[in-house]
C-alpha positions as CSV (number, residue, x, y, z in Angstrom):
1,L,-16.7,88.0,133.1
2,P,-14.3,86.2,130.9
3,F,-15.5,82.9,128.9
4,S,-14.6,80.6,126.2
5,Y,-15.8,78.1,124.2
6,V,-15.3,74.9,122.0
7,Y,-17.9,74.4,119.4
8,G,-20.2,71.5,120.1
9,Y,-19.2,70.6,123.9
10,E,-22.1,72.5,126.2
11,G,-20.0,71.1,129.8
12,Y,-17.8,73.4,132.4
13,A,-14.8,70.4,132.3
14,V,-11.6,71.6,130.5
15,A,-9.8,68.3,130.2
16,A,-13.5,66.6,128.7
17,A,-13.6,69.7,126.3
18,K,-9.6,69.4,125.4
19,A,-10.9,66.0,124.6
20,T,-12.9,66.7,121.8
21,A,-12.4,66.5,117.7
22,N,-13.9,70.4,117.7
23,Y,-11.3,71.4,120.0
24,E,-8.2,69.6,117.9
25,T,-10.0,71.3,114.9
26,Y,-11.0,74.8,115.8
27,G,-9.6,75.3,119.2
28,V,-11.5,77.6,121.5
29,L,-13.1,80.7,120.7
30,Y,-13.4,84.1,123.7
31,N,-15.2,86.3,124.5
32,R,-12.9,89.7,124.5
33,P,-12.6,89.6,128.4
34,A,-11.0,85.9,128.4
35,V,-8.6,87.4,125.4
36,M,-7.4,90.1,128.0
37,V,-6.8,87.7,130.3
38,E,-2.6,87.6,131.5
39,G,-1.5,84.7,130.4
40,I,-3.8,83.6,127.7
41,C,-0.7,83.4,125.8
42,P,2.7,81.5,126.6
43,S,5.6,83.3,128.3
44,G,7.2,85.9,125.3
45,W,4.0,86.0,123.6
46,H,1.1,87.8,123.7
47,I,-2.3,88.7,121.3
48,P,-0.9,91.1,118.7
49,S,-2.2,94.9,118.2
50,D,-4.4,96.2,115.4
51,G,-1.4,97.6,114.6
52,E,0.1,94.2,114.3
53,W,-2.9,93.0,112.0
54,Q,-2.1,95.8,109.5
55,T,1.6,95.1,109.6
56,M,0.8,91.4,109.3
57,V,-1.5,92.2,105.7
58,I,0.6,94.7,104.3
59,S,3.8,92.2,104.2
60,L,1.6,89.8,102.5
61,G,0.8,92.7,99.9
62,M,-2.5,94.7,100.9
63,S,-1.8,98.7,100.6
64,E,-1.1,100.4,103.6
65,A,-4.8,102.6,103.3
66,D,-6.7,99.3,102.8
67,A,-4.8,97.9,105.7
68,A,-6.5,100.8,108.1
69,S,-10.0,100.6,106.8
70,E,-12.9,98.5,107.3
71,G,-14.8,96.1,105.4
72,W,-14.0,93.4,103.0
73,R,-10.9,94.7,101.1
74,G,-7.1,93.5,100.1
75,S,-7.3,90.5,97.6
76,P,-5.7,88.3,97.2
77,V,-4.8,88.4,100.8
78,G,-7.6,86.7,101.9
79,D,-6.1,84.0,100.1
80,Y,-2.7,83.7,101.3
81,M,-4.0,83.2,105.1
82,K,-6.6,80.6,105.2
83,S,-5.8,77.0,105.5
84,T,-5.8,74.2,102.5
85,S,-8.7,72.7,104.0
86,G,-11.6,72.5,106.2
87,W,-13.2,75.5,104.5
88,G,-17.3,74.8,103.1
89,W,-18.2,75.4,99.9
90,S,-17.7,78.6,98.3
91,D,-20.2,79.7,95.7
92,W,-23.0,78.5,93.8
93,S,-20.7,76.3,91.8
94,G,-19.4,74.4,94.2
95,S,-16.0,75.4,94.1
96,S,-13.7,74.9,98.0
97,G,-13.3,78.1,100.5
98,N,-9.8,77.4,100.7
99,G,-7.2,79.0,100.4
100,S,-3.4,78.9,99.4
101,N,-1.8,79.5,103.0
102,S,1.0,80.7,101.3
103,S,1.2,83.1,104.4
104,G,1.9,80.4,106.7
105,F,-0.8,81.7,108.7
106,T,-3.1,78.5,108.2
107,G,-6.2,80.3,109.0
108,L,-9.3,78.0,109.6
109,P,-12.7,78.4,110.1
110,G,-13.5,78.4,113.4
111,G,-17.1,80.5,113.5
112,L,-17.9,82.4,116.1
113,I,-20.5,83.1,118.8
114,D,-23.4,85.2,120.2
115,P,-24.5,84.4,123.0
116,P,-26.5,83.0,124.1
117,D,-27.6,82.5,120.5
118,G,-24.5,80.0,119.7
119,F,-22.3,79.0,117.1
120,F,-22.6,80.2,113.6
121,W,-20.7,79.9,110.5
122,V,-18.0,76.8,111.3
123,E,-16.5,75.4,108.2
124,E,-17.3,79.1,106.6
125,S,-15.6,81.7,108.6
126,S,-12.8,82.4,110.9
127,Y,-12.2,85.7,113.2
128,W,-9.6,87.1,115.8
129,W,-9.4,89.3,118.4
130,T,-7.1,92.0,118.6
131,A,-5.2,93.8,121.7
132,S,-6.8,96.8,120.6
133,G,-10.1,98.1,121.7
134,S,-11.9,100.1,125.1
135,G,-15.1,100.1,126.8
136,T,-16.8,97.4,125.3
137,S,-15.5,97.4,121.6
138,A,-12.2,96.4,119.8
139,W,-10.7,95.7,116.8
140,A,-11.2,92.6,114.9
141,W,-10.1,90.2,112.0
142,G,-11.7,87.8,109.9
143,L,-11.8,85.3,106.8
144,W,-14.4,84.3,104.9
145,N,-14.7,80.4,102.8
146,G,-14.2,81.7,99.0
147,W,-13.7,85.4,99.7
148,D,-10.2,86.2,98.8
149,E,-10.1,89.4,100.8
150,V,-10.0,90.2,104.6
151,F,-12.3,91.4,107.3
152,R,-11.4,94.6,109.6
153,F,-14.2,95.5,112.0
154,V,-14.9,97.0,115.2
155,E,-17.0,94.3,117.3
156,T,-18.5,93.8,121.2
157,R,-16.5,92.6,123.9
158,D,-19.4,89.7,124.0
159,Y,-18.7,87.5,120.6
160,G,-16.3,84.6,120.8
161,F,-13.9,84.5,118.1
162,S,-10.4,82.7,117.9
163,A,-7.1,84.0,119.6
164,R,-3.8,84.3,117.5
165,C,-0.8,84.7,119.9
166,V,2.4,86.2,118.1
167,R,6.2,86.8,119.6
168,D,7.4,89.2,121.5
């Protein structure tokens, strides 16, 4: 079943969820079935495939081999994708985890949700579903505060991640 979540909101009223500060800052986290619902993106837009994510990070300077591999890789592409504010501390020195956002992607640290355990790593990480997957798993991409790399991985459809729409 498709589910969506707003950090700090426990109700079911869409208007009330949209009125929260966390909705304004981080938006909505979706499980995989919710991301694949027709109409999640405006007309003329779609959830990008894993290949489209690879094309994007390659355009930002990541090698093709790194773009196609799993795990953390491709420094400093993560820095290029992270927003310039909103990221929590990044290391024991207390330095900012913010990025340069030189790509214009403006990745915000909305964290993830692992039902039924709740939200994790808000202000520290962000993850996005792709349209590529099958069965109970799909490809996803992530950023972490203070790290200049990008994370590519396969995850089960129950987790709640962000969604990013791109033009057709």
